[in-house]
C-alpha positions in Angstrom: -19.1 -35.1 -22.0 -21.3 -32.4 -23.5 -25.0 -32.5 -22.9 -27.2 -32.0 -26.0 -30.8 -31.1 -25.6 -32.9 -30.9 -28.8 -36.4 -29.4 -28.6 -38.8 -30.2 -31.5 -42.5 -30.5 -32.4 -44.2 -33.9 -31.7 -44.8 -36.2 -34.6 -41.3 -36.5 -36.2 -40.3 -40.0 -37.3 -37.7 -42.0 -35.5 -35.5 -41.8 -38.6 -35.7 -38.0 -38.6 -34.7 -37.8 -34.9 -31.8 -40.2 -35.4 -30.6 -38.2 -38.3 -30.7 -34.9 -36.3 -28.8 -36.4 -33.4 -26.2 -38.1 -35.7 -25.6 -34.8 -37.5 -25.2 -32.9 -34.2 -22.8 -35.6 -32.8 -20.7 -35.5 -36.0 -20.5 -31.7 -35.7 -19.3 -32.0 -32.1 -16.7 -34.6 -33.0 -15.4 -32.3 -35.8 -15.5 -29.1 -33.8 -14.4 -29.9 -30.3 -12.9 -33.4 -30.8 -15.2 -35.6 -28.6 -15.0 -39.3 -29.1 -17.5 -41.3 -31.1 -18.7 -43.2 -28.0 -19.2 -39.9 -26.0 -22.9 -39.3 -26.6 -25.3 -37.7 -24.1 -28.3 -36.5 -26.0 -32.0 -35.8 -25.1 -35.0 -34.9 -27.2 -37.9 -33.0 -25.8 -41.0 -33.0 -27.9 -43.8 -30.5 -27.6 
């Protein structure tokens, strides 16, 4: 279970954040073969 921490500026829409996390998760599934259900992600906004 890889931990993903994304840091970004405040003010981004929920749709933008979901798209970013989905793209990262898709990349992890393709590159290291994690399962679709294996998602442990955090966003820190500054």
